[in-house]
C-alpha positions in Angstrom: -87.6 175.2 117.1 -90.0 178.0 117.9 -93.7 177.7 117.1 -93.4 180.6 114.6 -90.5 179.0 112.7 -92.3 175.6 112.6 -95.4 177.3 111.3 -93.4 179.1 108.6 -91.8 175.8 107.5 -95.1 174.0 107.3 -96.8 176.9 105.5 -94.0 177.1 102.9 -93.9 173.4 102.4 -97.6 173.2 101.7 -97.5 176.2 99.4 -94.5 175.0 97.5 -95.8 171.5 97.2 -98.7 172.7 95.1 -96.2 174.0 92.5 -93.4 171.5 92.9 -95.1 168.2 93.1 -95.3 167.9 89.3 -91.6 168.9 88.7 -90.6 166.4 91.4 -92.5 163.6 89.7 -91.1 164.5 86.3 -87.5 164.6 87.6 -88.0 161.3 89.4 -89.3 159.7 86.1 -86.4 161.2 84.1 -83.8 159.8 86.5 -85.5 156.4 86.4 -85.5 156.3 82.6 -82.0 157.8 82.1 -80.0 156.5 85.0 -82.1 153.7 86.5 -82.6 152.9 90.1 -82.3 154.1 92.8 -84.0 157.4 92.1 -83.3 158.9 95.5 -80.1 159.2 97.5 -80.4 158.8 101.3 -77.7 160.0 103.7 -77.5 159.9 107.5 -77.1 163.4 108.9 -77.4 164.8 112.4 -80.4 166.8 113.6 -78.9 167.2 117.1 -75.6 166.2 118.5 -77.2 162.9 119.6 -80.0 162.3 117.1 -79.5 161.4 113.4 -82.0 161.4 110.6 -82.2 160.3 106.9 -81.7 163.2 104.5 -83.3 162.7 101.1 -82.0 163.9 97.7 -82.4 162.9 94.1 -79.5 160.7 93.1 -76.9 162.5 91.1 -74.0 160.0 91.1 -73.5 156.5 89.7 -75.2 153.9 92.0 -71.9 152.3 92.9 -70.2 155.5 93.8 -69.3 156.1 97.4 -70.7 159.4 98.6 -69.8 159.2 102.3 -68.0 162.5 102.4 -68.6 166.1 101.3 -68.6 166.9 97.6 -65.1 167.5 96.1 -63.1 167.1 92.9 -62.4 163.4 93.4 -66.2 162.7 92.9 -66.6 164.7 89.7 -66.3 161.7 87.4 -69.0 159.9 89.4 -71.6 162.6 88.8 -74.0 161.7 86.0 -74.8 164.3 83.3 -78.3 164.6 84.6 -77.0 164.8 88.1 -74.7 167.7 87.2 -77.7 169.6 85.7 -79.7 169.0 88.9 -76.9 170.1 91.1 -76.4 173.2 89.0 -79.8 174.6 90.2 -79.9 172.6 93.5 -82.9 170.7 92.2 -81.4 167.5 93.7 -82.5 168.9 97.1 -86.2 169.1 96.3 -86.9 165.8 98.2 -85.8 167.6 101.4 -89.3 169.1 101.4 -90.2 165.8 103.1 -87.5 166.3 105.7 -88.9 169.7 106.5 -92.5 168.4 106.6 -91.7 165.7 109.1 -89.6 168.1 111.2 -86.1 166.8 110.6 -85.1 170.0 109.0 -86.1 173.6 108.6 -85.9 175.8 105.5 -83.3 177.9 107.2 -80.5 176.7 109.5 -77.0 175.2 109.5 -76.5 172.5 106.9 -77.0 169.1 108.5 -73.5 167.6 109.2 -72.4 164.0 108.6 -72.2 162.0 111.9 -68.4 161.7 111.9 -67.9 165.4 111.7 -70.0 165.8 114.8 -68.0 163.1 116.5 -64.7 164.9 115.6 -66.0 168.4 116.7 -68.5 167.7 119.5 -68.1 171.0 121.3 -68.6 173.1 118.1 -71.6 171.2 116.9 -73.2 171.2 120.4 -73.6 174.9 119.8 -74.4 174.8 116.1 -77.0 172.1 116.4 -79.0 173.9 119.0 -80.9 175.0 116.0 -82.6 172.7 113.5 -80.6 172.1 110.4 -81.8 173.8 107.2 -81.8 173.5 103.4 -80.3 177.0 103.3 -78.9 179.5 105.7 -76.6 182.4 106.2 -73.5 180.2 105.9 -74.8 178.6 102.8 -75.3 181.9 101.1 -72.0 183.5 102.3 -69.6 180.6 102.1 -70.9 177.9 99.7 -69.1 179.1 96.6 -65.9 179.6 98.6 -66.3 176.1 100.0 -66.7 174.7 96.5 -63.6 176.4 95.4 -61.6 175.1 98.3 -62.8 171.5 97.9 -62.4 171.5 94.2 -58.6 171.1 94.8 -59.1 168.0 96.9 -58.5 164.7 95.0 -59.0 162.1 97.7 -61.5 161.4 100.4 -58.9 161.8 103.2 -57.7 165.1 101.7 -61.3 166.3 101.4 -62.1 165.5 105.0 -59.0 167.1 106.4 -59.5 170.2 104.4 -63.1 170.5 105.2 -62.5 170.1 108.9 -59.7 172.6 108.9 -60.8 175.3 106.6 -64.6 175.0 106.2 -66.2 173.7 109.4 -64.9 176.5 111.7 -65.9 179.3 109.4 -69.3 177.9 108.6 -70.0 177.3 112.3 -69.0 180.9 113.1 -71.5 182.2 110.4 -74.2 179.8 111.6 -73.8 181.1 115.2 -74.1 184.7 113.9 -77.4 183.8 112.3 -78.5 182.1 115.5 -78.0 185.2 117.5 -80.1 187.3 115.1 -82.6 184.7 113.9 -86.3 185.5 113.5 -89.1 184.5 111.2 -88.6 187.7 109.1 -84.9 187.1 108.8 -85.5 183.5 107.7 -87.9 184.8 105.0 -85.2 187.1 103.7 -82.7 184.3 103.5 -85.2 182.0 101.7 -85.8 184.7 99.1 -82.1 185.4 98.7 -81.5 181.7 98.2 -84.3 181.5 95.6 -82.8 184.5 93.8 -79.4 182.9 93.7 -80.7 179.5 92.5 -83.0 180.8 89.8 -81.0 183.9 88.8 -78.1 184.2 86.4 -75.2 182.0 87.2 -71.5 182.9 87.2 -69.8 180.4 84.9 -66.2 181.6 85.6 
């Protein structure tokens, strides 16, 4: 990670924390009161092809639900009503500000993959993970809704993993590598603002 990119991440984290610390506390209290413990969901993800880290999110599924794969239709009945509302606006990802602060993630980059996908596609992720994983990125903006539509037809964990590996991983990697060739602090700012506009703007409910 370049010095400029790291400086941008720390500056944004500190600025956003001033406005978001109260909403984060409120969301945590509401989850605790409505859905109980644990408030947070922790997932092992890969920062580099060899190094993992703990990704933090607000818990959006029932505590006993297994969330060891990417999101798909077979998990829908495990998502709590509050969790669904949080996911709708990606508010469940607010705790990842901590991941950015400690340097595990950046605001912009490829989404951090689960360890087993890196094991299955080592050559591909050796290229993708030359850049620090991000909360958002070009692939997230361009392909996230398409990915949701593809995985919404998957009704088992095995089907989800097979479909994700075959149809989503190669395309997302290709987009991430396009971003990597053109990355700059200014480009990252553009992607951050585009993400904010999508998250907080009108939603397509079709």
